[in-house]
N, C-alpha and C positions, 0 to 999 in steps of 0.2 A: 815127743814120744821117747820113752826111756829105753826101749830095745829096738833092734833092727827089725824091719818088716820081713815077712817070709817072701820067697821067690814068687809065690802065687799072688801075694798082695802087690808086688811090684808090677807083675804082668797085668793085673786088673787095673792098676792106676794108669799104666801106659795105654791100655785099651780105651779107658774112659776119657783120657786127656791127650789126644794125639798131637796137640800143638804145644804141650808142655812136657817134653820128653828128654830134656838134657839132664845130665847128672845133677846139676844145680837145682833144676825144677823138682826132681825126685827127692833130693835131700830136703828141700824146703817143705815138700808135701808131708814127709814123715818126721819132720823135726830132727833130722840127723845133723849133728854138729861135731866139730873137733875131729878126734882120732877115729870116730865112727865112720867118717867119710871114706877112710881107707877100706873098711870092711864093705861099704856099699859098692865101691869101685870093683872090689873082688867079686861080689855077687853078680854085678852087671856083666863082667867078663865071663863068668861061668855061664850065665844065661845066653850070652852070645855064642860061646863055644858049644853049648848044647843045641843051638839052632833055634832057640825061642825068640831071640832078638837079632837084629842086624844093625850095626852101628853105621849111621850115615852122618859124616862130619862129627858133630858133638851131640847128636841126639840118637835115641833108641826108639825103634818103631815096631809095632805089632805086625805080624804077617797079614797080608790082605792082597786082593787082586788090584791091578791098576784101574784107576777110574776111567770112565768112558772118554773123558777129555783130559789130556795130561800134557805136562811140559816135558819135552824130550831134547836130548842133545844129539845132534847128527854126528855120525861117525864117518871117517873117510870112506870113499867107495871101495868095495872089495874087488877081488880079481875079476869078477863077472860084471863089474860096473854097478852093482846094486847098492842102494843106500840103506844102511841100518842105523838105528838110533838106540840110545840107552835112556830109560826113564829116569827122571830126576826126582820122582815122588814115589819110588818103589818102597813098599812096606812089607813085602813078603819074605818068606823064609829063603835062605840060600841066595844064590846069585840072581841078579835082576834078569828078567826075561828079555830076549832079543825082540826088537820091533823093526819090521820091514816097512819102509816108507814107500807107498804107492803113489808116485807123482802123476799129476795131470799135465797135459800139454800147456795149460795156462799158468802153471805154478812158476814162481820165480826160481832162479837157480839156488841150490842149497849145497853147502860144502861142510867138511868136517869142522866141528866146533860151533856151528850155528845152533841156536836154541829156537825151537819151534813149539807152537801149541798145536797138538794133533788130536784128531778124533780116532779112537782106537776100536778095532774089532778083534775079538779073541778068535784065534784059529788054532787048528791042531796040525801043525807042520813040524817036520824034523828040524828045520833050520831056524824057526822063529815061532814065538807064541802069540804075537800080536801083529796086526797090520795097521798102518796109520795113514790117514789122509791129512794133508796140510790144511790147517785153518788159517794160520798166518805165522810169520816169523816174529819171535819175541823181540820187542824193542824197536820194531819197524811198523809204522802205521801211516803210510804215505797217503796223501790226498787223492781221492778218486775223482775222475772226470768222465762224464758221459756226453758223447757228441757224435757228429758225422765226420768221418775221415775224408779229407780231400787230398788226393795224391798229388805230389809235386815232383819236380825234377830230382830233388834229393830229399827223400822221405815224404813229408807232407805236413798238413795242419789238421787240427781237430776244431771243429766249429761246435761249441756247446749248444745243446737243445733248450737250455733254460731260457725262459722268457725274460727279456730285458738284460741279458748278459751278452755282451759283444766281444768279450775277451777270448782270443784264440790261443791255441797252444801249438808249439812247434814239435814235430816228431822227426827225429833223426833217421837216416836211412837204415840203421841197424836196429831200430826200435819200433818198426811198424807191425811186427808179429804177422806179417803176410796179409795185412788188411788191404781190401780193394777200395777203389774210389766209390764214395757214396755209402759205404757200410756204416752201421751204427757200431761204435766201439766203446769199450770201457778202458780207461787209461789211468795211470798214476803219475804224479809229478816226479820228475827225475832230475837229479843234479841240484846244485845250489840255486837259490833264487837269483834271477837275472835282474840287474839294476836297470837295464835298458833292453828293449826288444821283447820278443815273445819268450814265455817260460817254456822249458823243455818238458816233454812228457813221453812216457813209454806205454805203448798199448799192451794191455795184459789180457784182454779178452775181445774176441770178435763176435759181435752179436748179429751180424748179417744185415739183411735188409731191414731198415727201421720199421717197415710195415709188417714184418714177420711176427708171429705170436709171442715168441720168447723175449722180445724186446719191450713189450708193452708195460710190464710191471716196472721196469727201470724208468721208463718215460713217466709213469704215474708218480713214482717216488720223487723225481726231480720237479715235475710240474706242480705238485702239491707241497713241495718244500719239506718233505719228511727226511730228517737226518738219518743217513744210512752208513756213516762211518764214525767211529768213536775217536775222540781226541786222544793223543798219546798219553796224557795224564790219567785218563779214565782206564785205558788199556793197562798201563803200568800198575795202577791201583788194584785192578781185578787180578792181575798176575801175582801180586804179592799176597793175595788172600789165602788163608790156610783153613783146613776143615775145622769146624767147631767141635770141641770135645764135650764131655758130660758136664764137668764143672758143677754148677749149682742147678743144672737142669734136672727135670724128672726123667728117670730112665724108662723109656717106653719101648726098648728094643725087643722085649719079649712079647709085645702086643702084635698079633699077626695082621698088621695093616697091609693093604694092597693098593696099588694104583690102577685105575681103569681109565684108559685114554683111547683116542683114535690109534689105529695101527701104525700110522706114520708120525706119531708125536715125537718131537725131539726133546721135550722137557716134561717133567712130571711134578707138578706143584701141589697136588692134593692126594691124600691117601685116606682110606676108610676101613672101618671094621665095625661089625654089629654082632650082638648076641642077645639072647633072651635075658631079661632082668631076673636075677635070682632073689630079689627082695620080695618076701611074701606079701608086703603091703602094696605091691604093684603087679598083680597077676595079669599076664598077657602083655606086659610092657617090654620095652627093649632098651638096651644101653647102646648108644651109637657114638663111635669115635670118628672125628674128622681131624686129620693132621695136615697142616699146611707148611710149606717150606718157610723157614725163618730167614727171609731175605734181609730183614732189618739188622741181623747180626753182621752182615757183610756190607750193606749200604747204609752208612751212618750219616746223620744230619750234617750238612755243610761240606761233605766230602765231594771229590770230583765225580765219583760215581753217582752220588745223590743229585748233584746239579744236572748231570746229563740225563738221568732217569726222569727228573721233573720236566726237563726241556722236551723230552720225547712224549711223556705222558702215558704212553702205552705201546705195546708191540703192534705191528701192522702185518696182516696176513694176506698173501697173494697165492694164486695157484702154484707158482713155481718157486716161491721164496718167502722167508719171514724177515722183516726188519725188526730186530728185537729191542726191547727197552734196556736190556742189560747185556754186557759182553758175554760171549759164549762160555768163558771160564766160569761165570756164575750161572747163567741161564741153562747151560747144557751140562754143567758139572756140579759145582758145590751146592747150588740151590735146587738141584733136581733130585727128586726122591728115587734114585736108582735102586733097583733090586739088589738086596744083600749088602748095601753100603750104609754105614751109620750116617745119618743126616740130621742137622738141627731143624727143629720145627716148633711151631706154636699150634697147640692142639686144643680141641674142645670136646669134652665128654658130655653128651646130652642124654637125658632120660625121657623116654616117651611112655605115656600110659597106653592102655589097651585101645583107646580111641584115637591114638595118633597125636595127641597133644603133647608138646614139650612141657614137662612139669619142673624140670630143673636143668641147669648146665653148670659146667666148671671148666675154666680155661687154665692151661698150664704151658710152660715153656720147657720143651723136652728134647730128648735125643731118641730118634726112632730108627728102625731098619725095616724097609719094605720086604715082605716075604715073596712078593711076585709083582712084576709089571705086566698087566693084562690089558687086552684091548676089548672094546665093546662087543665085537662080533663073537669072539671066543667065549666071553662070559655069558652072552645070551644063549649061545648054542649049548653051553654046559648046563645052564638052568633049564633048557628045553629038553635035556636028556641025551645030548651027544657031546660030552666033554672031550677035549683033546687031552694029550698026555700031561700037559702042564696044569690044566684045570681039574682033572680027575681027583688028585689028592686034596684039592681045596674045596670040593663040593660041600661036604657035610659041615665043616667047621667055619667056612668063610663065605662061599657063594650063596648057599641056601639061606643062611641067616641074614645076609644083606638084603635079599629079595623079600624075606619075611618082614624085616623092619620097614622096607619100602611099602609093602602092602598095608602095614599099620599106619605109616605116615600119610598114605593116600586118603585115609578117612578124614583127617583134619583138613587136607587140601580140598576135598570135595565139599566140606562144610564152608570153607573160606571162599570158594569159587573164584579163583583168579581168572583173568580173561583167557578164554579158551579159543583162540584163533586157529583156523585150519588152513595154513598157507604153506604147503610143502616147499622146502628149499632144494635147490639143485647144486650138484657138485661138479666142478669142471676137472676132468682127468686129463693130464698132459702125457704125451709120449716122451721118449728119451730125447727127441730133437726139439722139444719145447712146444710142439703143436697140440691143439686140442684133439685128444683121441676119442673122448666121449663126454656127454653131458647127461647125468642121471640124477634121479631123486636121491637126496640124502636119506640114509636109514633113520627111522625113528623107532628104535628098539626100546624095550622096557629098561635095558641096561643104561641107555642114554637118560631116560626119564628118572631112573634111580639116582644117578649121580647128580642130575640137576636139582632134584628135590632135596637131597642131602646137603648140597651146597647152599641152597636157599635157607635151610634150617640153620646152618652154621653162620650165614650172613646175618640172619635175624638175631641169633644169640650174641654176636659181636655188637650189634647196635644196642641191644638191650643192656648188655654188660657195661658198655661205656656210658650210656645214659644213667644207669643206676649209680655209677661211680663219679658222675658229674664231670666227665672228661670230654674235652673238645674232640670232634671227629668230623669226617666228611660222610654225610648221608648220601645214599643213592635215592634221588627224588624222581617220582613220576606223578605229575599232577593230573587231575581229572580233565576230561576234554573241554575245550573252549565251547561256550554255549552256541556260538555261530556254527562251528563245525558239527556240533551235536544236532542242531536244527537241520543241517544239510543231510546228515545220516538219517534222521527221522523221516524226512521227505522221501529219500530213496527207499526206505523201508515201506512207507505207505504206498508208494507207486508200485511196489512189487507185491503188495497184498499182505504185508506183515505189519506188526505193531510194536512200537517202542514207547513205553510209558512216558508220560509227560507230567510235569507238575509235582515231581517228587525228587528227593535227593538221589542222584544217579549212583548206582553201585554196579560192580562188574556182573553181578547175577542178572541184572536187567539186560545187559548186552549179551550175556550167555544165552538168555532166553530168546533173544532175537536171532542169534546164530543157530540155536536149536530149531527155531521155526523154519529157517531157510535150508537146513541140512537135507541133502538129497534132492532138493528142488533145482530147477534151472537157474535160480537166483543165488545158489549157494556161494559161488565165488564172488559175485557182486556184493553180497552182504559182508562177507569176510574182508574183502578189499576196502569197502567203504568204511567199515568199522576201524580197520587199521589206519586209514587216512584221517579219521576223526581224533586219533590219539595225539597227545603231546609228546615231544621228545623227552626222554629221561636225561637227567643231568646230575652233577654233584653240587652239594651245598652244605655249609656247616650247620644250617638250621633244618629241622626235620619237618617236612611237609607231606610225609607219607609216600607210599608207592601204590598208586591206583591200580595199575595193571596186575600186580601180584596180590592186591587186596590186603596189604600189610600196613600197619600203623608206623612201623619204623624198619628201616632196611639200610644196611651198609655193605660195601664190597670188602670182603675179608679173604676170599679163597684163592685169589690169583695174583699174589704180589710179584711174581716173576714177570708178568706182562701188563700189570696196571699199577700206576703210581698211587691211586686212591687206596688200594689194598695195603700198600706199604705204610701209608700214613695211619691206617686203622691198626696195623700191627704195632706201630710205634706208640699209639695211644694206649693199647693194651699193655705194652711193656711199662709205660709210665704209670698207668693205673694200678698195676700189680707190684710195682717196685722191683721188676726183674733185672734191671740194669741201667746203665747210663746211656743206652742207645735208643731211648724212647723219644717222644715228641720234644723238639727243642723249642725255646722261646720264639725263634724265627719261624719255625713251622707253624706255631699257633698264631703268630702275628700275621702271617701271609695266608692263612687258611682259606679265606674267601677268594683271594686272587688266584691261589692254586686251584681251587674248585672251578673257577671260570676257565682257567688255562687248560686244565686237563679235560674239561667238557669240550673245549674247542679242538684239542688234539684228537679226541675220540671221533668227532665229526669229520675232521680232516682225514683220518684213516678210513672211515666209512666211505667217504667220497672217492678216495684213491682206490680202494678195493672195488667199489662199484664201477668206476671208470675202466679199471683193468679188466674186470669181467666182461664189460661191454665190448672192449677191443678184442679180447680173446674170442668171444662169440661171433663178432663181425668177421674176424679172420676165418673162423670155422665155417661160416655160411657163405663166404665169398665165392666159392666155386659152385654154389647152388642157386645163384641168381636166375630167376625165371621159374623156379619151383613153386609149388603151392603148399601152404601150411595152414593148419588149424590153429586158432588162438582165441583169446578173449580180449575185449576192450579193457585196458587197465587204467586209462586216464583220458580225460577230455580237455582240450584247450581250444581257444578261438581258431588257431591255425590248423587243427586237425585232431585226430584220435590216435592214442598210443595203444598198441596191441602187444600182449605178451604171448609169445608162441608156445604152444603146449609142449612141443618136443624138446626145446632147449631152455625155455624160460627167458630167452632174449626178448628185449623190448624194441619194437620198431614203430615208425610213424607213418600213418596214412594222411598225407597233406589234404587239407580241406579242398584245395584247388583241383584235386584228382577225383572228387566225389561227384562231379557233374557241373552243370552251368548254373544251377540255382544257388541262391544265397542260403547259407546255413546260420540259423540263430543259435547263439551260444548261451547256455544257462549254467553259470558257474555253481549255483547253489544245488541244483539237481544233477549236475555233471552230465549234461546232455547237449547234443547238437540236433537241431530240427530243421529239415528242409523247408524253405518258405513256400514252395509250390507243391511238393509231394507229401509233405507232412511226415516224411521219413525221420524217425527218431533213433539216434545212436546213443546208447547209454553205457556206462561202466558196467562190465560184467557180461555184455552181449557176446554170444558166440559168433565168430566170423571165420571165413575162409579168405586167405589173402595170397597174393603173389609177391614174392621178393623181387623188387626191381633194382635195388642198389644195396651194396654192403661195403662200407669203408672202414678197413681195419685201423687206419691212423686215428680217426675220430671215434670209432666205435658205433657209428651211425648206421641204421638200417632204414631203408625206405620201402614202403609196402603199397600195394594196390588192393582195395577191397573187392572181392568177387562175390561173396555171399554174406548175408547178415541174418542171423537166426535161422539158417537153413534155406533162405530164399535168395535167389539170384538178384544181384543189383542191376536194375535196368540202366542202359546207357542212353545218352541223349541229352538234350537241353533241359529236360525236367524229368523227374522220376515219378511217373504216374499221374501228373497233373495235379490240380487242386483237390481232386477227389481221392488222392492217395491215402492209403491206410485202410481201404476196404478189404473185404475178405480175400485172402490170398496174397495181400501185400504186407509189408512190414508194419508192425503195430505202432501206435503212438503210446507214449508213456502217459500215465494218469496225470502226472505233474504238468504235462504240456497241453493236454486236451482242453484245459480251462482257458487257454488263449493268452491271458495276461496274468502274470504272477505278481502277487502283492510284494511290495518292497519292504524289506525288513531291516530295521536298523540294528547294526551289530552292537550287542551289549558288551560292555567292557567290565571285567571283574578285576578289582584292585585287591591284591593280597597284601596284607600288612605283615611285614617280616620283622620279627624282634630278635 
């Protein structure tokens, strides 16, 4: 450049490139050499004096607020003993704001000069502008231990709860944190490694009775081998990360994207915006933008962060905590699309026609700025006519157009007919002391469905884009039901008086027709549950076998790279396919694609099992003081040893052992999922309404034992036989059609071999 830039041009460059703000970076950007560098230095000093810039070490930064998660330097205690900190990433005008540290009793000691990673809350106080909660000290990442504390004469020992681990830890008298004998504790390694004898540990958190509710998620984490602490190299790498600037990205900061998440969401990895298409060739159509956090910019192939993310495979969610795939510096800060903060993203612009069909799409790597972080409930209330102060200004230009685009997209969904199961989920709410406060149905608002449908559209676009560019990727695969399971579903349907077509290629519309026949009848839940049981598990694979449940020919996971490694690989494939940078798929990524697919499919199932076990334990603890009470429920599963019941009130599953059903023998039919009494003819089927008594609740295992009192509204007779051989007459429990024939034909399971190329 032959002449110096204007002050405004310098400010725009610094705003667009927050990681390249030294005098050398600015000079290189504008081609300033030789004596002109002196004039540039003068201009920067003038901007600093005018308050437009603040010099931090050798860089200049634009004004901005502190990010929600920030690196802080602890100051010495003041006269009142309070700990304040100064932010090390301040980009605002004038002096950096004061940050008051709010310590917890379990926090380690902090002193002047310590560097910490803190979660910030903006406040309006005279003495400080932010309050911070400690996430951890920078540069310290001690090993964590979970176990039972056994008190001794001097301190005590920690006995790990991990299966197969017999190594104990020594706790000194000053490191017990007041723990009592028999308590479940969380501790960290302390002092140098001992060459002989027990390692030293310091208790950092008392979790109380190991049977108490708040301990169960930690037990599940350890029992299922879910990594819950990050190696030092990973933490250090995350700490070194800096915000991505505009660079070669498309500037999307003027696009009014919003995030819509649960009210308690800690991270925001997707944002959306919609408007009516102004193209006269597409009347009634919409333009829909979906922007996803650009995690690939921070987690590069072969890095320590990448290896750890692949190892974890995904984040794991419990009622009281999240075990994240990425450190909080990324998941809660740099990769989270916080309101009003510039964030790197990979976005897709999709055009829908008036019938809801996607007619084109375009991917880009950009820099965005969310105009609002919203939650589902407030968005739904705004759409329904009662907006709060935050949503009211967004109604006409953002919220109403999003719902209009969703109504348009629903038309294509209705034609496609994805599987439409009606199995309401329940949400466990915890009190401050970690106990279950309530168990309620999860909301199923149109705002939820809107985001789900938009994310499906974006995932389809990613799969189609990479297939068209002949790029390797991981597909999300959901194969059609196994023929044997389908036969079992067909028999349950026929026994209930419904029909599932046979002798044709199965489509989701056939299953939806069956679900529609059962809707509102006494067999509604039976058919829904039996249909779910007939489904295969979804998994990841580099070959495309389609997604049966969504009725899609190709599908990939693109929209959640903060919490799923599969999505990160899809992002890298898009980067490579478009030539956006050197952080795309590496040769090692491609070589290991099939092994990675298997591994992350396994980690997903591991997380699901840990989450299920944790919920079972919470619910068992919740019901422990209600042993002896009666509950309504439905039979959710049948096995030789008894019947499983899902309780209507809580969604908890309990077992009615077959030995408690009387003295007669019960015949088990796995294909029709029934138990039939040999004397009475009493038939117990999946979906039957029952009244049960809770006889046992064991929080440690999550087990519930039940006694059946009523079946389908009829009392269960007691005695050596229920009704004799003439059981099943008018007034007694019915027999299923599948059992009345007496002897069932044996059916050989047909095996379907799929050729994968």
